[in-house]
N, C-alpha and C positions, 0 to 999 in steps of 0.2 A: 626743682628734680633734687632727690636723693642718690647719692651714690651707695652701692652695694657695700656691706661692711661685713668681713668675714672672721673679724677679730674681735666682737663686740664682748665686752666685760660680762660676765654671768650668763653668756650664752654657748657656752662650748659643752653641751649636753651629752650624756653617755648614759648606757643603762648598764646595770652589774648586779649579779646575784639574783638569789631566788629564795624567798623564806614563804612561813604562814602557809603552809600547805594544809588545805581540809578537805576531806572526803566526806562526800553529802550521800548518804543512803537511807532509805525510806524515810526521808523528811527529816534526818537529823545530820549535824556536822560532826564531825571526829577529827582533831587534829593528825595531821601526817607529820610524825617525827622523822629525822634522818633523811629528809628530799633533800636530793643532790642537784637535779637539774629536771628541767621540761622542754625537750627539743621539738620545737613546732615546726609543722611542714603542713603540706596540704594535699592533695590529688586533685586532678583536672585542673583547669585554668588555662589548658593550651590553647593556643588560636587555631579555628577550625574555618579555612577557607572556602569561600562560595565563588564559582565561575560562571560567567555568562559569555557565551560564543568566545570561548578560550581565553577570557581576561578575569584576571580577580574583581569579583564584583564587591565582594565583602570579606571582612577578616573579624569572625566573632569568636570570642572565648568562651568557651564551654563552663559550666557551673563548677565551683570548686567546694572541696569537701576538708574541713579540718582534721588535722591528724596531728599525733604527737606521741613521744617516747618519754615515759617517766622513769628517770632514776632515782634509786634510794637506796640507803643502808637498811631500811627497814619498812613496814608500812602498819597501818592499824588493824589490830586484830579484825575486826569488822569489814576489812577489804578481802578477807580469806573468800569468800562468796562470789566476789568479783573476779578472783584469780582462779577459778575453777575449783576451789577446795570445799569438801562436804563433812561435816562433822556426823560419823556413822555412832559413836559412842564416846564416852569421856576418855580422851587419850588417843582415840582411833580417826584416823582423818583420811578421807579417799579423795584422789585426785582426779583429773578429769572430768568434774561434773560441769553442769550448766552454769556458764559466767553472767552472775547478775550485770546488770548497767548500773551506772554512777554516773554523780556530777561531781566535780570539784573546782577548787579555786588555789589560788597561787599569787603571790606578789613579785614583782620585779622591781628594783631600784632604781631612781634616776638621780644622776648625779651632774654637777656642773664645775666649773672651773673655780667657784666661789664657797660653796658649802658643801663638795664632795659629795658623798652618797645620801645626806642629810636634804637633798632638794626637794625630793618629792619620791612618788611610787606610783606605779601601776597595779591594779587588781584585775586579775585575769579569770575569768567565769567560763568554765566548759561544762555544757548541758549533754546529757545522755552518752555517755562515752562507754565503750565496750572495749575491756582489756583483750588483746590477742596473746596465744602462748608464746612464750620467750625461752630459750635456752639458758640452762645456768650451768655453771662448772663450778664442779666441788673439789678444791684440790688439796694435798698435803699440806701441813704446817711447817714451815722451813724453822730457820732461828727465830723469825718474830712472826707473830699471827697478825696478817692483814685482814681487815674486815672486807668480807664479800659483797658486791653490790648487786642488788636486783634490777631488773627494768621490765616495762611493760609498753608494747607498743599499743597505742589506742586508735580507734575510730569512732566517729562519732555521727549521730543522727541530728539535723540540723531541725530545730523547732520552725513552724511556718510563721512568718511574720509579713505582715503587707506592709508595704513600703521599700522595703529593703530586701536583697537577696537574702534567702535563707542561710543561716550560719549558727554553729554551735558556741561560738567561740566570741563572747564580748571583753572588753578591756575598761577599766574605769581608773581615767587619768587624776591624781589627785590634784595636780597643777589647776586644772581647769575646771574641776567638779565644784559646785557650791558646797561649803564647810558643813552647812546641816544636813545636805542630802548624803554627803560623805560619812558623816556620824552614822545618818540611820542604816545607810548599806552595810556598813561594818558592824554596827549592832545585831544585824541579821545575819550575816555572815558567821560572826565569830562568837555570838553571845551576849547576853549582857543580864544585870540582875532581875531583869522582866522576860527576856528572850532565852528559848534555847536555840543554839545555832541551827541554821539552815540556809539552802541558798533560795533565793525569790525566784519564782516562775518569771518569765520573759515578759508577761503582762504585769507582774508586780515591777519588775526591774524598770520599764518604761514608764510606769506610773510615779515610781519614786522620782525619776528625773523631769517630771512633769509632763510627759507626752500624753495626749489623749488617745484611748485606748477604743477602738471601733470594736463593737459587738464582732465575733467571730473573726476577728482580727489577729487574735495568736492563739496558737495551740498550747494548752497548760502542759506543765512537765508530766505529770500524772500521767497523762494520755500515752505520750511515748514511753515511759516505763514501762506501761501497760503491754504495750507493743512490744517493745523489746525484750520483755520477759516472757511473752507468749502467754500472757494471762493476767491474773490480779496478782497482788500484792504475796 
């Protein structure tokens, strides 16, 4: 028998920071500069009790949906159509237009007591996101100009996946992912000499990790883009 150890060297893990934000729109990835934070949350998941003869018979959790709030100093120009902005003419922009769905990725760092935040990282993939309107305050400039921050509350439409509950949020852990697979995924997400940055469909993501994809088991991302956008590209 082995006694539990709460103070093992190299196993004091923590997560810190966010970087490498990427917007994916129309099958192409764009760097997201000025990303401050991604506050993850979810809706649903609460327990729903069921009673028989006055006694609780079952306590079943309802389905969850991934939500988040993105905060940044700025956003890529391509994000304008996701933020309800439409170009009427060169220099003239209309607000409150239809908001285009998008996908995005970001990275959180993993540290420990030996290597600090260089120990590892997690790549977060978020599919089929839709930005909700948020309030913005424009204030007068005082003795110094403080940069304003922008935020977007997002909801998601989860792709259908056989074998797991529907989710729009996937996490790739660099500590446990096969190195060759990690390189292949990052080349797709961030681009390379041969590849344009893009986000893999759920089918492609599962295949990269060696999962057997059953016919009809996954709904391609393009299908949901069409549903959310109310038509073709």
